[in-house]
mmCIF file of the N, C-alpha and C atoms, coordinates in Angstrom:
data_MODEL
# 
_entry.id   MODEL 
# 
loop_
_atom_site.group_PDB 
_atom_site.id 
_atom_site.type_symbol 
_atom_site.label_atom_id 
_atom_site.label_alt_id 
_atom_site.label_comp_id 
_atom_site.label_asym_id 
_atom_site.label_entity_id 
_atom_site.label_seq_id 
_atom_site.pdbx_PDB_ins_code 
_atom_site.Cartn_x 
_atom_site.Cartn_y 
_atom_site.Cartn_z 
_atom_site.occupancy 
_atom_site.B_iso_or_equiv 
_atom_site.pdbx_formal_charge 
_atom_site.auth_seq_id 
_atom_site.auth_comp_id 
_atom_site.auth_asym_id 
_atom_site.auth_atom_id 
_atom_site.pdbx_PDB_model_num 
ATOM 1   N N  . MET A 1 1  ? -26.861 -16.340 -58.819 1.00 0.00 ? 1  MET A N  1 
ATOM 2   C CA . MET A 1 1  ? -27.672 -16.889 -57.759 1.00 0.00 ? 1  MET A CA 1 
ATOM 3   C C  . MET A 1 1  ? -27.287 -18.346 -57.528 1.00 0.00 ? 1  MET A C  1 
ATOM 4   N N  . GLY A 1 2  ? -27.310 -18.758 -56.289 1.00 0.00 ? 2  GLY A N  1 
ATOM 5   C CA . GLY A 1 2  ? -26.988 -20.132 -55.944 1.00 0.00 ? 2  GLY A CA 1 
ATOM 6   C C  . GLY A 1 2  ? -28.146 -21.064 -56.225 1.00 0.00 ? 2  GLY A C  1 
ATOM 7   N N  . ASP A 1 3  ? -27.917 -22.353 -55.979 1.00 0.00 ? 3  ASP A N  1 
ATOM 8   C CA . ASP A 1 3  ? -28.955 -23.354 -56.231 1.00 0.00 ? 3  ASP A CA 1 
ATOM 9   C C  . ASP A 1 3  ? -30.189 -23.144 -55.375 1.00 0.00 ? 3  ASP A C  1 
ATOM 10  N N  . ASP A 1 4  ? -30.027 -22.569 -54.179 1.00 0.00 ? 4  ASP A N  1 
ATOM 11  C CA . ASP A 1 4  ? -31.157 -22.365 -53.290 1.00 0.00 ? 4  ASP A CA 1 
ATOM 12  C C  . ASP A 1 4  ? -31.779 -20.972 -53.436 1.00 0.00 ? 4  ASP A C  1 
ATOM 13  N N  . ALA A 1 5  ? -31.294 -20.197 -54.405 1.00 0.00 ? 5  ALA A N  1 
ATOM 14  C CA . ALA A 1 5  ? -31.798 -18.841 -54.600 1.00 0.00 ? 5  ALA A CA 1 
ATOM 15  C C  . ALA A 1 5  ? -33.186 -18.877 -55.233 1.00 0.00 ? 5  ALA A C  1 
ATOM 16  N N  . VAL A 1 6  ? -33.968 -17.874 -54.914 1.00 0.00 ? 6  VAL A N  1 
ATOM 17  C CA . VAL A 1 6  ? -35.304 -17.745 -55.462 1.00 0.00 ? 6  VAL A CA 1 
ATOM 18  C C  . VAL A 1 6  ? -35.290 -16.603 -56.464 1.00 0.00 ? 6  VAL A C  1 
ATOM 19  N N  . PHE A 1 7  ? -35.792 -16.874 -57.652 1.00 0.00 ? 7  PHE A N  1 
ATOM 20  C CA . PHE A 1 7  ? -35.873 -15.838 -58.669 1.00 0.00 ? 7  PHE A CA 1 
ATOM 21  C C  . PHE A 1 7  ? -36.936 -14.829 -58.263 1.00 0.00 ? 7  PHE A C  1 
ATOM 22  N N  . PRO A 1 8  ? -36.600 -13.524 -58.208 1.00 0.00 ? 8  PRO A N  1 
ATOM 23  C CA . PRO A 1 8  ? -37.574 -12.522 -57.784 1.00 0.00 ? 8  PRO A CA 1 
ATOM 24  C C  . PRO A 1 8  ? -38.715 -12.398 -58.796 1.00 0.00 ? 8  PRO A C  1 
ATOM 25  N N  . VAL A 1 9  ? -39.921 -12.355 -58.283 1.00 0.00 ? 9  VAL A N  1 
ATOM 26  C CA . VAL A 1 9  ? -41.100 -12.225 -59.129 1.00 0.00 ? 9  VAL A CA 1 
ATOM 27  C C  . VAL A 1 9  ? -41.920 -11.063 -58.598 1.00 0.00 ? 9  VAL A C  1 
ATOM 28  N N  . GLY A 1 10 ? -42.408 -10.249 -59.493 1.00 0.00 ? 10 GLY A N  1 
ATOM 29  C CA . GLY A 1 10 ? -43.296 -9.176  -59.087 1.00 0.00 ? 10 GLY A CA 1 
ATOM 30  C C  . GLY A 1 10 ? -42.788 -7.816  -59.510 1.00 0.00 ? 10 GLY A C  1 
ATOM 31  N N  . TYR A 1 11 ? -43.707 -6.912  -59.551 1.00 0.00 ? 11 TYR A N  1 
ATOM 32  C CA . TYR A 1 11 ? -43.421 -5.525  -59.888 1.00 0.00 ? 11 TYR A CA 1 
ATOM 33  C C  . TYR A 1 11 ? -44.076 -4.699  -58.804 1.00 0.00 ? 11 TYR A C  1 
ATOM 34  N N  . TYR A 1 12 ? -43.309 -3.851  -58.160 1.00 0.00 ? 12 TYR A N  1 
ATOM 35  C CA . TYR A 1 12 ? -43.777 -3.137  -56.971 1.00 0.00 ? 12 TYR A CA 1 
ATOM 36  C C  . TYR A 1 12 ? -44.021 -1.665  -57.260 1.00 0.00 ? 12 TYR A C  1 
ATOM 37  N N  . ASP A 1 13 ? -44.975 -1.109  -56.572 1.00 0.00 ? 13 ASP A N  1 
ATOM 38  C CA . ASP A 1 13 ? -45.291 0.310   -56.667 1.00 0.00 ? 13 ASP A CA 1 
ATOM 39  C C  . ASP A 1 13 ? -44.406 1.034   -55.654 1.00 0.00 ? 13 ASP A C  1 
ATOM 40  N N  . LEU A 1 14 ? -43.212 1.396   -56.096 1.00 0.00 ? 14 LEU A N  1 
ATOM 41  C CA . LEU A 1 14 ? -42.225 2.000   -55.201 1.00 0.00 ? 14 LEU A CA 1 
ATOM 42  C C  . LEU A 1 14 ? -42.169 3.524   -55.319 1.00 0.00 ? 14 LEU A C  1 
ATOM 43  N N  . HIS A 1 15 ? -42.515 4.058   -56.482 1.00 0.00 ? 15 HIS A N  1 
ATOM 44  C CA . HIS A 1 15 ? -42.393 5.497   -56.720 1.00 0.00 ? 15 HIS A CA 1 
ATOM 45  C C  . HIS A 1 15 ? -43.513 5.958   -57.644 1.00 0.00 ? 15 HIS A C  1 
ATOM 46  N N  . PRO A 1 16 ? -44.089 7.146   -57.405 1.00 0.00 ? 16 PRO A N  1 
ATOM 47  C CA . PRO A 1 16 ? -45.185 7.615   -58.258 1.00 0.00 ? 16 PRO A CA 1 
ATOM 48  C C  . PRO A 1 16 ? -44.771 7.944   -59.697 1.00 0.00 ? 16 PRO A C  1 
ATOM 49  N N  . ASP A 1 17 ? -43.515 8.293   -59.919 1.00 0.00 ? 17 ASP A N  1 
ATOM 50  C CA . ASP A 1 17 ? -43.029 8.547   -61.279 1.00 0.00 ? 17 ASP A CA 1 
ATOM 51  C C  . ASP A 1 17 ? -42.791 7.189   -61.946 1.00 0.00 ? 17 ASP A C  1 
ATOM 52  N N  . VAL A 1 18 ? -43.497 6.919   -63.035 1.00 0.00 ? 18 VAL A N  1 
ATOM 53  C CA . VAL A 1 18 ? -43.427 5.589   -63.643 1.00 0.00 ? 18 VAL A CA 1 
ATOM 54  C C  . VAL A 1 18 ? -42.019 5.226   -64.119 1.00 0.00 ? 18 VAL A C  1 
ATOM 55  N N  . THR A 1 19 ? -41.244 6.204   -64.579 1.00 0.00 ? 19 THR A N  1 
ATOM 56  C CA . THR A 1 19 ? -39.895 5.883   -65.039 1.00 0.00 ? 19 THR A CA 1 
ATOM 57  C C  . THR A 1 19 ? -38.977 5.543   -63.865 1.00 0.00 ? 19 THR A C  1 
ATOM 58  N N  . LEU A 1 20 ? -39.103 6.280   -62.771 1.00 0.00 ? 20 LEU A N  1 
ATOM 59  C CA . LEU A 1 20 ? -38.287 5.978   -61.597 1.00 0.00 ? 20 LEU A CA 1 
ATOM 60  C C  . LEU A 1 20 ? -38.737 4.673   -60.956 1.00 0.00 ? 20 LEU A C  1 
ATOM 61  N N  . ASN A 1 21 ? -40.045 4.435   -60.949 1.00 0.00 ? 21 ASN A N  1 
ATOM 62  C CA . ASN A 1 21 ? -40.557 3.182   -60.418 1.00 0.00 ? 21 ASN A CA 1 
ATOM 63  C C  . ASN A 1 21 ? -40.008 2.000   -61.217 1.00 0.00 ? 21 ASN A C  1 
ATOM 64  N N  . PHE A 1 22 ? -39.991 2.132   -62.537 1.00 0.00 ? 22 PHE A N  1 
ATOM 65  C CA . PHE A 1 22 ? -39.440 1.070   -63.388 1.00 0.00 ? 22 PHE A CA 1 
ATOM 66  C C  . PHE A 1 22 ? -37.980 0.808   -63.048 1.00 0.00 ? 22 PHE A C  1 
ATOM 67  N N  . GLN A 1 23 ? -37.191 1.878   -62.907 1.00 0.00 ? 23 GLN A N  1 
ATOM 68  C CA . GLN A 1 23 ? -35.764 1.711   -62.622 1.00 0.00 ? 23 GLN A CA 1 
ATOM 69  C C  . GLN A 1 23 ? -35.535 1.055   -61.257 1.00 0.00 ? 23 GLN A C  1 
ATOM 70  N N  . LEU A 1 24 ? -36.288 1.462   -60.259 1.00 0.00 ? 24 LEU A N  1 
ATOM 71  C CA . LEU A 1 24 ? -36.148 0.840   -58.937 1.00 0.00 ? 24 LEU A CA 1 
ATOM 72  C C  . LEU A 1 24 ? -36.475 -0.644  -59.007 1.00 0.00 ? 24 LEU A C  1 
ATOM 73  N N  . ASN A 1 25 ? -37.553 -0.984  -59.696 1.00 0.00 ? 25 ASN A N  1 
ATOM 74  C CA . ASN A 1 25 ? -37.927 -2.391  -59.855 1.00 0.00 ? 25 ASN A CA 1 
ATOM 75  C C  . ASN A 1 25 ? -36.876 -3.160  -60.647 1.00 0.00 ? 25 ASN A C  1 
ATOM 76  N N  . ARG A 1 26 ? -36.346 -2.543  -61.688 1.00 0.00 ? 26 ARG A N  1 
ATOM 77  C CA . ARG A 1 26 ? -35.358 -3.207  -62.540 1.00 0.00 ? 26 ARG A CA 1 
ATOM 78  C C  . ARG A 1 26 ? -34.122 -3.592  -61.737 1.00 0.00 ? 26 ARG A C  1 
ATOM 79  N N  . PHE A 1 27 ? -33.572 -2.652  -61.001 1.00 0.00 ? 27 PHE A N  1 
ATOM 80  C CA . PHE A 1 27 ? -32.362 -2.955  -60.240 1.00 0.00 ? 27 PHE A CA 1 
ATOM 81  C C  . PHE A 1 27 ? -32.641 -3.935  -59.109 1.00 0.00 ? 27 PHE A C  1 
ATOM 82  N N  . TRP A 1 28 ? -33.813 -3.804  -58.473 1.00 0.00 ? 28 TRP A N  1 
ATOM 83  C CA . TRP A 1 28 ? -34.127 -4.767  -57.422 1.00 0.00 ? 28 TRP A CA 1 
ATOM 84  C C  . TRP A 1 28 ? -34.280 -6.170  -57.995 1.00 0.00 ? 28 TRP A C  1 
ATOM 85  N N  . ASN A 1 29 ? -34.934 -6.300  -59.137 1.00 0.00 ? 29 ASN A N  1 
ATOM 86  C CA . ASN A 1 29 ? -35.131 -7.624  -59.728 1.00 0.00 ? 29 ASN A CA 1 
ATOM 87  C C  . ASN A 1 29 ? -33.821 -8.295  -60.080 1.00 0.00 ? 29 ASN A C  1 
ATOM 88  N N  . TRP A 1 30 ? -32.807 -7.536  -60.431 1.00 0.00 ? 30 TRP A N  1 
ATOM 89  C CA . TRP A 1 30 ? -31.503 -8.135  -60.722 1.00 0.00 ? 30 TRP A CA 1 
ATOM 90  C C  . TRP A 1 30 ? -30.867 -8.692  -59.454 1.00 0.00 ? 30 TRP A C  1 
ATOM 91  N N  . ALA A 1 31 ? -31.000 -7.974  -58.346 1.00 0.00 ? 31 ALA A N  1 
ATOM 92  C CA . ALA A 1 31 ? -30.396 -8.429  -57.094 1.00 0.00 ? 31 ALA A CA 1 
ATOM 93  C C  . ALA A 1 31 ? -31.312 -9.411  -56.364 1.00 0.00 ? 31 ALA A C  1 
ATOM 94  N N  . GLY A 1 32 ? -32.596 -9.092  -56.303 1.00 0.00 ? 32 GLY A N  1 
ATOM 95  C CA . GLY A 1 32 ? -33.569 -9.983  -55.681 1.00 0.00 ? 32 GLY A CA 1 
ATOM 96  C C  . GLY A 1 32 ? -33.426 -10.158 -54.182 1.00 0.00 ? 32 GLY A C  1 
ATOM 97  N N  . GLU A 1 33 ? -32.803 -9.203  -53.522 1.00 0.00 ? 33 GLU A N  1 
ATOM 98  C CA . GLU A 1 33 ? -32.586 -9.318  -52.084 1.00 0.00 ? 33 GLU A CA 1 
ATOM 99  C C  . GLU A 1 33 ? -33.716 -8.623  -51.324 1.00 0.00 ? 33 GLU A C  1 
ATOM 100 N N  . PRO A 1 34 ? -34.446 -9.330  -50.461 1.00 0.00 ? 34 PRO A N  1 
ATOM 101 C CA . PRO A 1 34 ? -35.568 -8.716  -49.733 1.00 0.00 ? 34 PRO A CA 1 
ATOM 102 C C  . PRO A 1 34 ? -35.171 -7.461  -48.945 1.00 0.00 ? 34 PRO A C  1 
ATOM 103 N N  . GLN A 1 35 ? -33.992 -7.454  -48.346 1.00 0.00 ? 35 GLN A N  1 
ATOM 104 C CA . GLN A 1 35 ? -33.558 -6.279  -47.587 1.00 0.00 ? 35 GLN A CA 1 
ATOM 105 C C  . GLN A 1 35 ? -33.407 -5.066  -48.500 1.00 0.00 ? 35 GLN A C  1 
ATOM 106 N N  . MET A 1 36 ? -32.911 -5.289  -49.710 1.00 0.00 ? 36 MET A N  1 
ATOM 107 C CA . MET A 1 36 ? -32.776 -4.192  -50.669 1.00 0.00 ? 36 MET A CA 1 
ATOM 108 C C  . MET A 1 36 ? -34.145 -3.620  -51.029 1.00 0.00 ? 36 MET A C  1 
ATOM 109 N N  . LEU A 1 37 ? -35.139 -4.477  -51.205 1.00 0.00 ? 37 LEU A N  1 
ATOM 110 C CA . LEU A 1 37 ? -36.495 -4.010  -51.506 1.00 0.00 ? 37 LEU A CA 1 
ATOM 111 C C  . LEU A 1 37 ? -37.020 -3.150  -50.358 1.00 0.00 ? 37 LEU A C  1 
ATOM 112 N N  . ASP A 1 38 ? -36.790 -3.561  -49.132 1.00 0.00 ? 38 ASP A N  1 
ATOM 113 C CA . ASP A 1 38 ? -37.208 -2.768  -47.966 1.00 0.00 ? 38 ASP A CA 1 
ATOM 114 C C  . ASP A 1 38 ? -36.517 -1.409  -47.961 1.00 0.00 ? 38 ASP A C  1 
ATOM 115 N N  . GLU A 1 39 ? -35.228 -1.394  -48.272 1.00 0.00 ? 39 GLU A N  1 
ATOM 116 C CA . GLU A 1 39 ? -34.482 -0.128  -48.305 1.00 0.00 ? 39 GLU A CA 1 
ATOM 117 C C  . GLU A 1 39 ? -35.012 0.794   -49.399 1.00 0.00 ? 39 GLU A C  1 
ATOM 118 N N  . LEU A 1 40 ? -35.307 0.237   -50.560 1.00 0.00 ? 40 LEU A N  1 
ATOM 119 C CA . LEU A 1 40 ? -35.836 1.055   -51.649 1.00 0.00 ? 40 LEU A CA 1 
ATOM 120 C C  . LEU A 1 40 ? -37.200 1.623   -51.279 1.00 0.00 ? 40 LEU A C  1 
ATOM 121 N N  . ARG A 1 41 ? -38.020 0.842   -50.629 1.00 0.00 ? 41 ARG A N  1 
ATOM 122 C CA . ARG A 1 41 ? -39.325 1.350   -50.170 1.00 0.00 ? 41 ARG A CA 1 
ATOM 123 C C  . ARG A 1 41 ? -39.131 2.512   -49.192 1.00 0.00 ? 41 ARG A C  1 
ATOM 124 N N  . ARG A 1 42 ? -38.143 2.389   -48.331 1.00 0.00 ? 42 ARG A N  1 
ATOM 125 C CA . ARG A 1 42 ? -37.905 3.402   -47.301 1.00 0.00 ? 42 ARG A CA 1 
ATOM 126 C C  . ARG A 1 42 ? -37.445 4.736   -47.896 1.00 0.00 ? 42 ARG A C  1 
ATOM 127 N N  . VAL A 1 43 ? -36.620 4.707   -48.954 1.00 0.00 ? 43 VAL A N  1 
ATOM 128 C CA . VAL A 1 43 ? -36.079 5.953   -49.503 1.00 0.00 ? 43 VAL A CA 1 
ATOM 129 C C  . VAL A 1 43 ? -36.835 6.477   -50.713 1.00 0.00 ? 43 VAL A C  1 
ATOM 130 N N  . ALA A 1 44 ? -37.717 5.682   -51.287 1.00 0.00 ? 44 ALA A N  1 
ATOM 131 C CA . ALA A 1 44 ? -38.360 6.061   -52.555 1.00 0.00 ? 44 ALA A CA 1 
ATOM 132 C C  . ALA A 1 44 ? -39.039 7.427   -52.501 1.00 0.00 ? 44 ALA A C  1 
ATOM 133 N N  . ALA A 1 45 ? -39.735 7.730   -51.436 1.00 0.00 ? 45 ALA A N  1 
ATOM 134 C CA . ALA A 1 45 ? -40.454 9.013   -51.343 1.00 0.00 ? 45 ALA A CA 1 
ATOM 135 C C  . ALA A 1 45 ? -39.508 10.210  -51.378 1.00 0.00 ? 45 ALA A C  1 
ATOM 136 N N  . SER A 1 46 ? -38.277 10.031  -50.956 1.00 0.00 ? 46 SER A N  1 
ATOM 137 C CA . SER A 1 46 ? -37.326 11.141  -50.939 1.00 0.00 ? 46 SER A CA 1 
ATOM 138 C C  . SER A 1 46 ? -36.547 11.280  -52.246 1.00 0.00 ? 46 SER A C  1 
ATOM 139 N N  . LEU A 1 47 ? -36.815 10.418  -53.208 1.00 0.00 ? 47 LEU A N  1 
ATOM 140 C CA . LEU A 1 47 ? -36.143 10.505  -54.507 1.00 0.00 ? 47 LEU A CA 1 
ATOM 141 C C  . LEU A 1 47 ? -36.923 11.467  -55.397 1.00 0.00 ? 47 LEU A C  1 
ATOM 142 N N  . THR A 1 48 ? -36.737 12.763  -55.133 1.00 0.00 ? 48 THR A N  1 
ATOM 143 C CA . THR A 1 48 ? -37.532 13.793  -55.796 1.00 0.00 ? 48 THR A CA 1 
ATOM 144 C C  . THR A 1 48 ? -36.833 14.420  -56.995 1.00 0.00 ? 48 THR A C  1 
ATOM 145 N N  . ASN A 1 49 ? -35.540 14.185  -57.142 1.00 0.00 ? 49 ASN A N  1 
ATOM 146 C CA . ASN A 1 49 ? -34.798 14.673  -58.304 1.00 0.00 ? 49 ASN A CA 1 
ATOM 147 C C  . ASN A 1 49 ? -33.590 13.753  -58.514 1.00 0.00 ? 49 ASN A C  1 
ATOM 148 N N  . TYR A 1 50 ? -32.909 13.923  -59.622 1.00 0.00 ? 50 TYR A N  1 
ATOM 149 C CA . TYR A 1 50 ? -31.837 12.985  -59.934 1.00 0.00 ? 50 TYR A CA 1 
ATOM 150 C C  . TYR A 1 50 ? -30.617 13.135  -59.026 1.00 0.00 ? 50 TYR A C  1 
ATOM 151 N N  . ASP A 1 51 ? -30.353 14.335  -58.540 1.00 0.00 ? 51 ASP A N  1 
ATOM 152 C CA . ASP A 1 51 ? -29.245 14.490  -57.582 1.00 0.00 ? 51 ASP A CA 1 
ATOM 153 C C  . ASP A 1 51 ? -29.524 13.675  -56.324 1.00 0.00 ? 51 ASP A C  1 
ATOM 154 N N  . GLU A 1 52 ? -30.764 13.726  -55.852 1.00 0.00 ? 52 GLU A N  1 
ATOM 155 C CA . GLU A 1 52 ? -31.146 12.969  -54.653 1.00 0.00 ? 52 GLU A CA 1 
ATOM 156 C C  . GLU A 1 52 ? -31.144 11.465  -54.944 1.00 0.00 ? 52 GLU A C  1 
ATOM 157 N N  . TRP A 1 53 ? -31.569 11.090  -56.138 1.00 0.00 ? 53 TRP A N  1 
ATOM 158 C CA . TRP A 1 53 ? -31.540 9.687   -56.576 1.00 0.00 ? 53 TRP A CA 1 
ATOM 159 C C  . TRP A 1 53 ? -30.118 9.149   -56.444 1.00 0.00 ? 53 TRP A C  1 
ATOM 160 N N  . VAL A 1 54 ? -29.164 9.864   -57.023 1.00 0.00 ? 54 VAL A N  1 
ATOM 161 C CA . VAL A 1 54 ? -27.771 9.410   -56.998 1.00 0.00 ? 54 VAL A CA 1 
ATOM 162 C C  . VAL A 1 54 ? -27.264 9.339   -55.560 1.00 0.00 ? 54 VAL A C  1 
ATOM 163 N N  . ARG A 1 55 ? -27.482 10.388  -54.805 1.00 0.00 ? 55 ARG A N  1 
ATOM 164 C CA . ARG A 1 55 ? -26.977 10.431  -53.426 1.00 0.00 ? 55 ARG A CA 1 
ATOM 165 C C  . ARG A 1 55 ? -27.530 9.273   -52.595 1.00 0.00 ? 55 ARG A C  1 
ATOM 166 N N  . GLN A 1 56 ? -28.822 9.077   -52.646 1.00 0.00 ? 56 GLN A N  1 
ATOM 167 C CA . GLN A 1 56 ? -29.469 8.060   -51.804 1.00 0.00 ? 56 GLN A CA 1 
ATOM 168 C C  . GLN A 1 56 ? -29.068 6.639   -52.220 1.00 0.00 ? 56 GLN A C  1 
ATOM 169 N N  . LEU A 1 57 ? -29.075 6.360   -53.535 1.00 0.00 ? 57 LEU A N  1 
ATOM 170 C CA . LEU A 1 57 ? -28.782 4.993   -53.970 1.00 0.00 ? 57 LEU A CA 1 
ATOM 171 C C  . LEU A 1 57 ? -27.316 4.640   -53.778 1.00 0.00 ? 57 LEU A C  1 
ATOM 172 N N  . VAL A 1 58 ? -26.425 5.580   -54.018 1.00 0.00 ? 58 VAL A N  1 
ATOM 173 C CA . VAL A 1 58 ? -25.004 5.306   -53.765 1.00 0.00 ? 58 VAL A CA 1 
ATOM 174 C C  . VAL A 1 58 ? -24.774 5.100   -52.272 1.00 0.00 ? 58 VAL A C  1 
ATOM 175 N N  . ASP A 1 59 ? -25.432 5.900   -51.436 1.00 0.00 ? 59 ASP A N  1 
ATOM 176 C CA . ASP A 1 59 ? -25.313 5.733   -49.985 1.00 0.00 ? 59 ASP A CA 1 
ATOM 177 C C  . ASP A 1 59 ? -25.807 4.348   -49.561 1.00 0.00 ? 59 ASP A C  1 
ATOM 178 N N  . LEU A 1 60 ? -26.966 3.938   -50.073 1.00 0.00 ? 60 LEU A N  1 
ATOM 179 C CA . LEU A 1 60 ? -27.470 2.597   -49.760 1.00 0.00 ? 60 LEU A CA 1 
ATOM 180 C C  . LEU A 1 60 ? -26.500 1.522   -50.242 1.00 0.00 ? 60 LEU A C  1 
ATOM 181 N N  . GLY A 1 61 ? -25.955 1.716   -51.432 1.00 0.00 ? 61 GLY A N  1 
ATOM 182 C CA . GLY A 1 61 ? -25.017 0.741   -51.982 1.00 0.00 ? 61 GLY A CA 1 
ATOM 183 C C  . GLY A 1 61 ? -23.753 0.618   -51.163 1.00 0.00 ? 61 GLY A C  1 
ATOM 184 N N  . GLU A 1 62 ? -23.206 1.741   -50.744 1.00 0.00 ? 62 GLU A N  1 
ATOM 185 C CA . GLU A 1 62 ? -21.993 1.701   -49.921 1.00 0.00 ? 62 GLU A CA 1 
ATOM 186 C C  . GLU A 1 62 ? -22.267 1.031   -48.581 1.00 0.00 ? 62 GLU A C  1 
ATOM 187 N N  . ARG A 1 63 ? -23.430 1.305   -48.020 1.00 0.00 ? 63 ARG A N  1 
ATOM 188 C CA . ARG A 1 63 ? -23.811 0.662   -46.762 1.00 0.00 ? 63 ARG A CA 1 
ATOM 189 C C  . ARG A 1 63 ? -23.939 -0.855  -46.947 1.00 0.00 ? 63 ARG A C  1 
ATOM 190 N N  . ALA A 1 64 ? -24.571 -1.259  -48.039 1.00 0.00 ? 64 ALA A N  1 
ATOM 191 C CA . ALA A 1 64 ? -24.736 -2.686  -48.312 1.00 0.00 ? 64 ALA A CA 1 
ATOM 192 C C  . ALA A 1 64 ? -23.374 -3.361  -48.485 1.00 0.00 ? 64 ALA A C  1 
ATOM 193 N N  . LEU A 1 65 ? -22.466 -2.727  -49.209 1.00 0.00 ? 65 LEU A N  1 
ATOM 194 C CA . LEU A 1 65 ? -21.128 -3.300  -49.379 1.00 0.00 ? 65 LEU A CA 1 
ATOM 195 C C  . LEU A 1 65 ? -20.425 -3.437  -48.034 1.00 0.00 ? 65 LEU A C  1 
ATOM 196 N N  . GLY A 1 66 ? -20.573 -2.424  -47.172 1.00 0.00 ? 66 GLY A N  1 
ATOM 197 C CA . GLY A 1 66 ? -19.973 -2.470  -45.849 1.00 0.00 ? 66 GLY A CA 1 
ATOM 198 C C  . GLY A 1 66 ? -20.529 -3.599  -44.985 1.00 0.00 ? 66 GLY A C  1 
ATOM 199 N N  . GLU A 1 67 ? -21.743 -4.030  -45.287 1.00 0.00 ? 67 GLU A N  1 
ATOM 200 C CA . GLU A 1 67 ? -22.370 -5.139  -44.558 1.00 0.00 ? 67 GLU A CA 1 
ATOM 201 C C  . GLU A 1 67 ? -22.090 -6.486  -45.226 1.00 0.00 ? 67 GLU A C  1 
ATOM 202 N N  . GLY A 1 68 ? -21.300 -6.467  -46.304 1.00 0.00 ? 68 GLY A N  1 
ATOM 203 C CA . GLY A 1 68 ? -20.984 -7.702  -47.009 1.00 0.00 ? 68 GLY A CA 1 
ATOM 204 C C  . GLY A 1 68 ? -22.057 -8.150  -47.984 1.00 0.00 ? 68 GLY A C  1 
ATOM 205 N N  . ARG A 1 69 ? -22.999 -7.311  -48.270 1.00 0.00 ? 69 ARG A N  1 
ATOM 206 C CA . ARG A 1 69 ? -24.078 -7.613  -49.225 1.00 0.00 ? 69 ARG A CA 1 
ATOM 207 C C  . ARG A 1 69 ? -23.631 -7.134  -50.605 1.00 0.00 ? 69 ARG A C  1 
ATOM 208 N N  . MET A 1 70 ? -22.762 -7.909  -51.206 1.00 0.00 ? 70 MET A N  1 
ATOM 209 C CA . MET A 1 70 ? -22.078 -7.488  -52.420 1.00 0.00 ? 70 MET A CA 1 
ATOM 210 C C  . MET A 1 70 ? -23.010 -7.294  -53.616 1.00 0.00 ? 70 MET A C  1 
ATOM 211 N N  . MET A 1 71 ? -23.916 -8.207  -53.842 1.00 0.00 ? 71 MET A N  1 
ATOM 212 C CA . MET A 1 71 ? -24.805 -8.106  -55.001 1.00 0.00 ? 71 MET A CA 1 
ATOM 213 C C  . MET A 1 71 ? -25.682 -6.858  -54.885 1.00 0.00 ? 71 MET A C  1 
ATOM 214 N N  . ALA A 1 72 ? -26.330 -6.686  -53.744 1.00 0.00 ? 72 ALA A N  1 
ATOM 215 C CA . ALA A 1 72 ? -27.193 -5.523  -53.546 1.00 0.00 ? 72 ALA A CA 1 
ATOM 216 C C  . ALA A 1 72 ? -26.366 -4.241  -53.634 1.00 0.00 ? 72 ALA A C  1 
ATOM 217 N N  . GLY A 1 73 ? -25.216 -4.216  -53.013 1.00 0.00 ? 73 GLY A N  1 
ATOM 218 C CA . GLY A 1 73 ? -24.361 -3.037  -53.048 1.00 0.00 ? 73 GLY A CA 1 
ATOM 219 C C  . GLY A 1 73 ? -23.956 -2.654  -54.454 1.00 0.00 ? 73 GLY A C  1 
ATOM 220 N N  . ALA A 1 74 ? -23.561 -3.642  -55.225 1.00 0.00 ? 74 ALA A N  1 
ATOM 221 C CA . ALA A 1 74 ? -23.135 -3.380  -56.599 1.00 0.00 ? 74 ALA A CA 1 
ATOM 222 C C  . ALA A 1 74 ? -24.289 -2.816  -57.430 1.00 0.00 ? 74 ALA A C  1 
ATOM 223 N N  . TYR A 1 75 ? -25.465 -3.391  -57.309 1.00 0.00 ? 75 TYR A N  1 
ATOM 224 C CA . TYR A 1 75 ? -26.598 -2.907  -58.100 1.00 0.00 ? 75 TYR A CA 1 
ATOM 225 C C  . TYR A 1 75 ? -27.087 -1.548  -57.636 1.00 0.00 ? 75 TYR A C  1 
ATOM 226 N N  . LEU A 1 76 ? -27.064 -1.289  -56.345 1.00 0.00 ? 76 LEU A N  1 
ATOM 227 C CA . LEU A 1 76 ? -27.478 0.025   -55.857 1.00 0.00 ? 76 LEU A CA 1 
ATOM 228 C C  . LEU A 1 76 ? -26.517 1.110   -56.336 1.00 0.00 ? 76 LEU A C  1 
ATOM 229 N N  . ILE A 1 77 ? -25.236 0.840   -56.292 1.00 0.00 ? 77 ILE A N  1 
ATOM 230 C CA . ILE A 1 77 ? -24.264 1.824   -56.773 1.00 0.00 ? 77 ILE A CA 1 
ATOM 231 C C  . ILE A 1 77 ? -24.403 2.000   -58.282 1.00 0.00 ? 77 ILE A C  1 
ATOM 232 N N  . ARG A 1 78 ? -24.610 0.914   -58.991 1.00 0.00 ? 78 ARG A N  1 
ATOM 233 C CA . ARG A 1 78 ? -24.809 0.998   -60.438 1.00 0.00 ? 78 ARG A CA 1 
ATOM 234 C C  . ARG A 1 78 ? -26.064 1.809   -60.768 1.00 0.00 ? 78 ARG A C  1 
ATOM 235 N N  . ALA A 1 79 ? -27.103 1.657   -59.982 1.00 0.00 ? 79 ALA A N  1 
ATOM 236 C CA . ALA A 1 79 ? -28.344 2.419   -60.208 1.00 0.00 ? 79 ALA A CA 1 
ATOM 237 C C  . ALA A 1 79 ? -28.120 3.891   -59.974 1.00 0.00 ? 79 ALA A C  1 
ATOM 238 N N  . GLY A 1 80 ? -27.210 4.215   -59.053 1.00 0.00 ? 80 GLY A N  1 
ATOM 239 C CA . GLY A 1 80 ? -26.917 5.606   -58.746 1.00 0.00 ? 80 GLY A CA 1 
ATOM 240 C C  . GLY A 1 80 ? -26.030 6.211   -59.773 1.00 0.00 ? 80 GLY A C  1 
# 
């Protein structure tokens, strides 16, 4: 993070499964990008099994990399 970066604070209710919710929060907290948090909120309900988890998070990560959002992309792909 740069000198003007803000350290992410908070734990969000992103998924009803506590283990998946923890993982989503963990990866978001490492990146701390507000757009990534919005994306995770948008797809969280569709993360109903691990195959879908991998597909959705890798897709989000590849999209983020294509937009030049390297930190978010790397963490989303790593989460997948």
